[in-house]
Kinemage of the C-alpha trace (Angstrom):
@kinemage 1
@onewidth
@group {chain A} dominant
@subgroup {mainchain}
@vectorlist {calphas} color= white
{ca met a 1} P 71.747 130.784 64.995
{ca ile a 2} L 72.104 129.864 65.337
{ca phe a 3} L 71.823 130.378 61.710
{ca ser a 4} L 72.720 131.663 64.974
{ca ser a 5} L 72.915 132.493 61.555
{ca leu a 6} L 71.378 133.695 58.433
{ca val a 7} L 67.903 132.076 58.732
{ca glu a 8} L 67.565 133.265 62.367
{ca ser a 9} L 68.147 136.868 61.309
{ca leu a 10} L 65.609 136.531 58.505
{ca ala a 11} L 63.178 135.172 61.068
{ca asn a 12} L 63.619 138.318 63.193
{ca arg a 13} L 63.818 136.674 66.614
{ca arg a 14} L 65.952 134.416 68.391
{ca gly a 15} L 66.402 132.203 68.581
{ca ala a 16} L 68.245 133.246 65.278
{ca met a 17} P 69.256 133.598 60.332
{ca lys a 18} P 72.163 131.137 64.261
{ca ala a 19} L 70.223 133.512 61.882
{ca met a 20} L 70.593 132.848 57.228
{ca ala a 21} L 72.144 133.977 60.353
{ca gly a 22} L 71.538 133.028 63.389
{ca ala a 23} L 71.991 133.198 63.754
{ca ser a 24} L 73.693 129.992 61.541
{ca thr a 25} L 76.605 127.873 60.051
{ca ile a 26} L 78.619 125.282 59.022
{ca ala a 27} L 80.926 122.541 57.708
{ca ala a 28} L 83.844 122.498 55.410
{ca gly a 29} L 87.658 122.387 55.669
{ca met a 30} L 89.738 125.449 56.002
{ca ala a 31} L 92.258 125.951 53.221
{ca ala a 32} L 94.863 127.203 55.620
{ca met a 33} L 94.628 123.873 57.453
{ca ala a 34} L 94.435 121.749 54.349
{ca gly a 35} L 96.985 119.220 53.144
{ca pro a 36} L 99.269 119.663 50.155
{ca ala a 37} L 96.701 118.656 47.507
{ca glu a 38} L 94.051 120.962 48.990
{ca ala a 39} L 96.473 123.817 49.215
{ca lys a 40} L 97.000 123.522 45.471
{ca thr a 41} L 93.260 123.661 44.849
{ca ala a 42} L 92.905 126.722 47.113
{ca ala a 43} L 95.190 128.629 44.783
{ca lys a 44} L 92.485 128.946 42.128
{ca arg a 45} L 90.628 132.181 42.164
{ca glu a 46} L 87.579 133.697 40.473
{ca pro a 47} L 87.067 137.350 41.579
{ca ile a 48} L 83.601 138.150 43.033
{ca asp a 49} L 81.674 141.223 42.120
{ca phe a 50} L 79.872 141.825 45.427
{ca lys a 51} L 77.731 144.486 43.801
{ca asp a 52} L 76.137 141.858 41.571
{ca pro a 53} L 73.215 140.399 43.615
{ca ala a 54} L 73.635 136.842 42.149
{ca gln a 55} L 77.440 136.721 42.953
{ca asn a 56} L 76.810 138.342 46.331
{ca leu a 57} L 74.209 135.759 47.158
{ca lys a 58} L 76.344 132.786 46.051
{ca ala a 59} L 79.288 134.033 48.192
{ca phe a 60} L 76.950 134.412 51.207
{ca ile a 61} L 75.512 130.926 50.816
{ca lys a 62} L 79.080 129.565 50.535
{ca leu a 63} L 79.961 131.457 53.679
{ca thr a 64} L 77.004 130.648 55.844
{ca ser a 65} L 76.087 127.203 54.588
{ca asp a 66} L 77.309 124.888 51.769
{ca leu a 67} L 76.558 125.112 48.034
{ca asp a 68} L 76.631 121.312 47.821
{ca pro a 69} L 73.136 120.041 48.682
{ca lys a 70} L 74.546 116.706 49.830
{ca lys a 71} L 76.399 118.330 52.689
{ca glu a 72} L 75.120 119.701 55.931
{ca ser a 73} L 76.676 122.667 57.661
{ca ile a 74} L 77.158 122.963 61.374
{ca gly a 75} L 77.512 126.399 63.010
{ca trp a 76} L 78.233 127.033 66.716
{ca phe a 77} L 77.500 130.230 68.634
{ca gly a 78} L 78.129 131.028 72.234
{ca gly a 79} L 78.185 134.025 74.528
{ca thr a 80} L 76.311 135.988 77.180
{ca ile a 81} L 72.851 137.428 77.447
{ca tyr a 82} L 72.486 140.672 79.339
{ca gly a 83} L 69.494 142.495 80.853
{ca asn a 84} L 69.060 146.077 79.881
{ca arg a 85} L 66.618 147.979 82.168
{ca gly a 86} L 66.231 151.672 82.695
{ca val a 87} L 69.438 153.494 83.658
{ca glu a 88} L 70.978 150.453 85.327
{ca pro a 89} L 74.220 148.985 83.987
{ca leu a 90} L 73.785 145.947 81.723
{ca lys a 91} L 73.342 142.836 83.942
{ca pro a 92} L 74.759 139.418 82.806
{ca leu a 93} L 71.862 137.030 83.141
{ca val a 94} L 72.782 133.742 81.505
{ca gly a 95} L 75.283 132.349 79.095
{ca val a 96} L 74.142 130.804 75.810
{ca thr a 97} L 75.685 128.044 73.699
{ca gly a 98} L 74.061 126.539 70.647
{ca val a 99} L 74.117 125.152 67.146
{ca gly a 100} L 72.448 125.578 63.804
{ca val a 101} L 72.430 122.662 61.303
{ca ser a 102} L 71.594 123.598 57.773
{ca arg a 103} L 71.592 122.452 54.160
{ca ile a 104} L 70.797 123.994 50.763
{ca glu a 105} L 68.732 122.994 47.806
{ca thr a 106} L 68.993 124.872 44.479
{ca val a 107} L 65.489 125.362 43.058
{ca gly a 108} L 66.290 127.703 40.148
{ca pro a 109} L 68.699 130.225 38.859
{ca asn a 110} L 70.133 132.130 41.780
{ca thr a 111} L 67.452 130.646 44.024
{ca tyr a 112} L 68.059 128.457 47.032
{ca arg a 113} L 65.972 126.824 49.762
{ca met a 114} L 67.651 126.832 53.105
{ca phe a 115} L 66.635 124.051 55.568
{ca asn a 116} L 67.822 125.025 59.064
{ca arg a 117} L 67.265 123.602 62.612
{ca glu a 118} L 68.587 125.368 65.767
{ca phe a 119} L 69.144 124.499 69.304
{ca ala a 120} L 70.707 126.350 72.241
{ca cys a 121} L 71.135 125.926 76.028
{ca tyr a 122} L 71.249 128.680 78.573
{ca thr a 123} L 74.143 128.351 81.019
{ca asp a 124} L 75.382 129.665 84.306
{ca val a 125} L 77.404 132.840 83.553
{ca lys a 126} L 80.182 131.822 86.060
{ca thr a 127} L 80.417 128.034 85.743
{ca gly a 128} L 79.149 127.421 82.196
{ca glu a 129} L 76.901 124.673 83.529
{ca ile a 130} L 73.777 124.045 81.501
{ca leu a 131} L 70.733 125.446 83.422
{ca glu a 132} L 67.326 123.902 83.928
{ca lys a 133} L 66.414 126.259 86.797
{ca trp a 134} L 67.389 129.978 87.075
{ca thr a 135} L 66.864 132.548 89.713
{ca asn a 136} L 65.763 135.759 88.067
{ca pro a 137} L 67.900 138.522 89.680
{ca tyr a 138} L 65.274 141.166 89.015
{ca thr a 139} L 62.406 139.189 90.713
{ca asn a 140} L 64.221 136.627 92.795
{ca glu a 141} L 61.790 134.022 91.355
{ca val a 142} L 63.061 130.600 90.378
{ca cys a 143} L 62.231 129.997 86.784
{ca asp a 144} L 62.174 126.853 84.588
{ca val a 145} L 64.708 127.411 81.791
{ca met a 146} L 63.545 126.414 78.350
{ca pro a 147} L 66.243 125.862 75.700
{ca ile a 148} L 65.861 127.175 72.129
{ca asn a 149} L 64.593 124.153 70.211
{ca asn a 150} L 63.349 125.284 66.866
{ca met a 151} L 62.785 122.269 64.594
{ca ile a 152} L 62.066 124.289 61.429
{ca val a 153} L 63.653 127.564 60.495
{ca asn a 154} L 63.524 127.455 56.677
{ca ala a 155} L 63.818 130.163 54.093
{ca gln a 156} L 63.937 130.767 50.320
{ca val a 157} L 66.732 133.061 49.342
{ca ser a 158} L 67.462 134.675 46.054
{ca pro a 159} L 68.307 138.305 45.078
{ca ile a 160} L 64.923 138.836 46.737
{ca val a 161} L 64.540 137.134 50.097
{ca glu a 162} L 61.134 135.661 51.110
{ca gln a 163} L 60.461 134.209 54.621
{ca glu a 164} L 57.438 133.397 56.740
{ca phe a 165} L 57.627 133.682 60.457
{ca asp a 166} L 54.850 133.659 63.101
{ca gly a 167} L 52.349 134.082 60.341
{ca his a 168} L 54.037 137.266 58.854
{ca lys a 169} L 55.784 137.195 55.517
{ca val a 170} L 58.966 139.144 54.917
{ca ser a 171} L 60.363 140.100 51.469
{ca phe a 172} L 63.360 142.320 50.779
{ca pro a 173} L 66.271 142.699 48.265
{ca phe a 174} L 69.342 140.696 49.297
{ca thr a 175} L 72.631 142.457 48.700
{ca pro a 176} L 74.345 142.442 52.095
{ca pro a 177} L 77.469 144.539 52.340
{ca trp a 178} L 81.112 143.183 52.388
{ca ile a 179} L 84.319 144.812 53.333
{ca ile a 180} L 87.525 143.552 51.660
{ca gln a 181} L 90.608 144.223 53.636
{ca asp a 182} L 94.132 142.762 53.596
{ca gly a 183} L 93.091 139.469 51.915
{ca lys a 184} L 90.025 138.939 54.116
{ca ala a 185} L 86.318 139.411 53.335
{ca phe a 186} L 84.144 140.772 56.149
{ca ser a 187} L 80.404 139.898 55.700
{ca met a 188} L 77.836 142.032 57.465
{ca phe a 189} L 74.150 141.098 57.642
{ca glu a 190} L 71.540 142.629 59.912
{ca ile a 191} L 67.807 143.046 60.066
{ca gln a 192} L 65.755 145.337 62.254
{ca ala a 193} L 62.037 144.526 62.717
{ca ala a 194} L 58.940 144.840 64.872
{ca phe a 195} L 56.154 142.190 64.593
{ca pro a 196} L 52.967 141.461 66.386
{ca asn a 197} L 53.785 139.183 69.292
{ca pro a 198} L 52.169 135.667 68.807
{ca met a 199} L 52.129 135.451 72.555
{ca lys a 200} L 49.278 137.833 73.412
{ca pro a 201} L 49.782 139.598 76.749
{ca asp a 202} L 46.171 139.178 77.877
{ca ala a 203} L 46.544 135.354 77.523
{ca trp a 204} L 50.117 135.184 78.651
{ca pro a 205} L 50.516 138.009 81.167
{ca arg a 206} L 53.645 136.747 82.816
{ca glu a 207} L 55.423 135.398 79.749
{ca ser a 208} L 54.599 137.993 77.012
{ca ala a 209} L 56.729 141.091 76.871
{ca gly a 210} L 53.884 143.014 75.086
{ca pro a 211} L 51.843 143.197 71.909
{ca ile a 212} L 54.900 143.877 69.689
{ca asn a 213} L 58.194 141.979 69.512
{ca arg a 214} L 60.922 144.420 68.470
{ca thr a 215} L 64.139 142.715 67.451
{ca gly a 216} L 67.516 143.560 66.019
{ca glu a 217} L 69.990 141.005 64.729
{ca met a 218} L 73.555 141.751 63.633
{ca phe a 219} L 75.769 139.123 62.177
{ca gln a 220} L 79.463 139.697 61.310
{ca arg a 221} L 81.683 137.047 59.731
{ca met a 222} L 85.287 137.041 58.597
{ca val a 223} L 86.678 134.702 55.908
{ca ser a 224} L 89.720 134.312 53.708
{ca leu a 225} L 89.098 136.070 50.369
{ca ala a 226} L 91.127 133.490 48.555
{ca asp a 227} L 88.926 130.704 49.946
{ca leu a 228} L 85.743 132.568 49.045
{ca glu a 229} L 87.004 133.042 45.446
{ca asn a 230} L 88.101 129.476 45.118
{ca pro a 231} L 85.516 127.885 42.722
{ca glu a 232} L 86.316 124.329 43.928
{ca leu a 233} L 85.274 125.068 47.471
{ca thr a 234} L 81.545 124.786 48.122
{ca ala a 235} L 81.831 126.123 51.705
{ca val a 236} L 84.446 128.203 53.520
{ca asp a 237} L 85.408 128.442 57.129
{ca tyr a 238} L 84.538 131.604 59.067
{ca val a 239} L 84.695 133.228 62.444
{ca gly a 240} L 82.380 136.010 63.593
{ca thr a 241} L 80.072 137.580 66.068
{ca trp a 242} L 76.231 137.588 66.530
{ca thr a 243} L 74.553 140.413 68.443
{ca arg a 244} L 70.792 140.440 69.165
{ca val a 245} L 68.447 142.875 70.863
{ca gly a 246} L 65.031 141.449 71.773
{ca pro a 247} L 62.257 141.199 74.334
{ca trp a 248} L 62.514 139.367 77.629
{ca leu a 249} L 62.427 135.588 77.018
{ca pro a 250} L 59.057 133.992 78.013
{ca trp a 251} L 60.528 131.645 80.596
{ca met a 252} L 62.103 134.587 82.429
{ca leu a 253} L 58.567 135.583 83.525
{ca met a 254} L 59.264 139.324 83.247
{ca gly a 255} L 55.900 140.079 81.580
{ca gln a 256} L 55.705 143.642 80.312
{ca ala a 257} L 58.428 144.972 82.681
{ca glu a 258} L 60.587 147.797 81.283
{ca gly a 259} L 63.708 146.707 79.379
{ca his a 260} L 64.977 143.905 77.072
{ca val a 261} L 67.783 141.416 76.589
{ca leu a 262} L 71.039 141.879 74.654
{ca tyr a 263} L 72.888 138.765 73.202
{ca arg a 264} L 76.606 139.113 72.662
{ca ser a 265} L 78.191 135.983 71.198
{ca phe a 266} L 80.910 134.518 69.075
{ca met a 267} L 80.216 132.053 66.188
{ca asn a 268} L 82.114 129.902 63.826
{ca arg a 269} L 81.789 126.948 61.384
{ca cys a 270} L 82.451 123.520 62.870
{ca lys a 271} L 84.177 120.713 60.977
{ca ser a 272} L 81.641 118.202 62.337
{ca ile a 273} L 79.071 117.723 65.062
{ca asn a 274} L 81.856 116.459 67.296
{ca ser a 275} L 83.531 119.853 67.216
{ca leu a 276} L 80.712 121.290 69.362
{ca pro a 277} L 81.466 121.967 73.060
{ca ala a 278} L 81.475 118.694 74.940
{ca asn a 279} L 78.709 119.678 77.440
{ca leu a 280} L 76.397 120.960 74.661
{ca leu a 281} L 76.901 117.832 72.527
{ca ala a 282} L 76.389 115.476 75.448
{ca tyr a 283} L 73.192 117.304 76.459
{ca met a 284} L 71.837 117.229 72.940
{ca lys a 285} L 72.594 113.557 72.425
{ca ala a 286} L 70.882 112.722 75.694
{ca lys a 287} L 67.746 114.904 75.321
{ca tyr a 288} L 67.507 116.448 71.835
{ca pro a 289} L 69.301 114.154 69.327
{ca glu a 290} L 66.975 115.204 66.497
{ca phe a 291} L 68.499 118.659 66.468
{ca leu a 292} L 71.883 117.279 65.335
{ca lys a 293} L 70.579 117.008 61.791
{ca ala a 294} L 69.162 119.508 59.342
{ca pro a 295} L 65.418 119.349 58.457
{ca gly a 296} L 64.266 117.113 55.640
{ca pro a 297} L 62.605 118.187 52.337
{ca glu a 298} L 59.162 117.296 53.792
{ca thr a 299} L 59.404 120.315 56.089
{ca trp a 300} L 59.314 122.758 53.197
{ca gly a 301} L 56.227 124.933 53.357
{ca lys a 302} L 55.527 124.279 57.040
{ca pro a 303} L 55.440 127.086 59.508
{ca asn a 304} L 58.766 128.063 61.016
{ca asp a 305} L 59.347 127.838 64.778
{ca ser a 306} L 60.409 130.560 67.206
{ca ser a 307} L 61.054 130.763 70.905
{ca trp a 308} L 57.544 132.172 71.418
{ca thr a 309} L 55.560 129.626 69.315
{ca val a 310} L 57.542 126.704 70.736
{ca tyr a 311} L 57.070 127.937 74.240
{ca met a 312} L 53.302 128.284 73.608
{ca ser a 313} L 53.118 124.722 72.263
{ca gln a 314} L 54.889 123.225 75.175
{ca asn a 315} L 53.583 125.254 78.194
{ca lys a 316} L 50.467 126.754 79.700
{ca pro a 317} L 50.318 130.401 80.991
{ca lys a 318} L 51.569 130.823 84.506
{ca pro a 319} L 48.988 132.126 86.962
{ca ala a 320} L 49.102 135.849 87.571
{ca lys a 321} L 51.007 136.812 90.766
C-alpha cells in the first residue's frame, strides 16, 4: 500500500510505501466536492517550490497521508497480479484489493514519523471473490492463500529518508519529481532495490524465490494543484496507480522457479473506512479488525513487517516435493 503507498515503497517489497507508498493513503474531503464554505477556503493558494526538499516533502505528506496528527488516512488499492515467466505472455494469476491506514507525527523541523498498517486480500480474477484456496496454473497445486497483513510499516521521513526493513536500513535523499500540467499536480515516486531474502531457500525451499529479493515499486498520483497549494487543507484527495515487480509470493509455492510477479493496480484516498469495497471491509471486520486502524506510538522502533517475515512467523516450511 498499500501505502499501497509511500511506506510500502520505502520498504521495498509488497506488500507496499500501499507504499510512503504502497503502496499507501488517505482521508480528507475533496475541494471539488465541498460545500460553499469549503469552496471559499479552497480558493486560498500558497505556491509550492517543488525543488525545495522541505516544501516537496510537505506536499508529499499532504498528498499521501495527513499533516494533522489527529487524523488517520485511509488509502485503497486494487488490481491484478500477473505471472511473468520466460517468453510466455503475462498470465493473470489473482486480483488484489487492500488498504493502508496511516497517520503522521511531527518530530522536528521538516521531519515526520509515518505510522502505517496495511492489509490486502487476493481475489479470483474473474469473480472478485476473496480467495482462501488457489490453484496455481503453473503447477496445478492447490495453495493456501495468505493475505497481506503487515501490522507495522513505519518510517521516518525528512529531506533524508530513513527506513528499516527485514534488518536492512535504507537512507536516501527525498525529492521525488512532480509534473504540473493544466491545473493538476502529478506525483511520481519509485524505488528499485535488491535485498537479501529473509526467507532462506535452504530452509524454505518451496516458499523462497532465492537468496535475493529484487523489487521495483512505482507510485503515480494525480491531485488538484489548487488543493495542494491550499494552506488550510491538511490532506488532499488523489487518484493514481501502483505498479510493482517482485518475486513469487511465498504461498504460491513456486520456489526458485524462473520468473516473477507484476502488480498493476489503481489507488485512491478514501473518505472513511466505510468507503472501502464492501467485500473487503466485511472480510476485515470479521477476521482482521485490528487492521482498520493505524499503529499506535508504542510501535515506533519495532521491526517492520513484510509478506516474507509475516509468512515465516505464521507458517512452517512445506515439505519438499
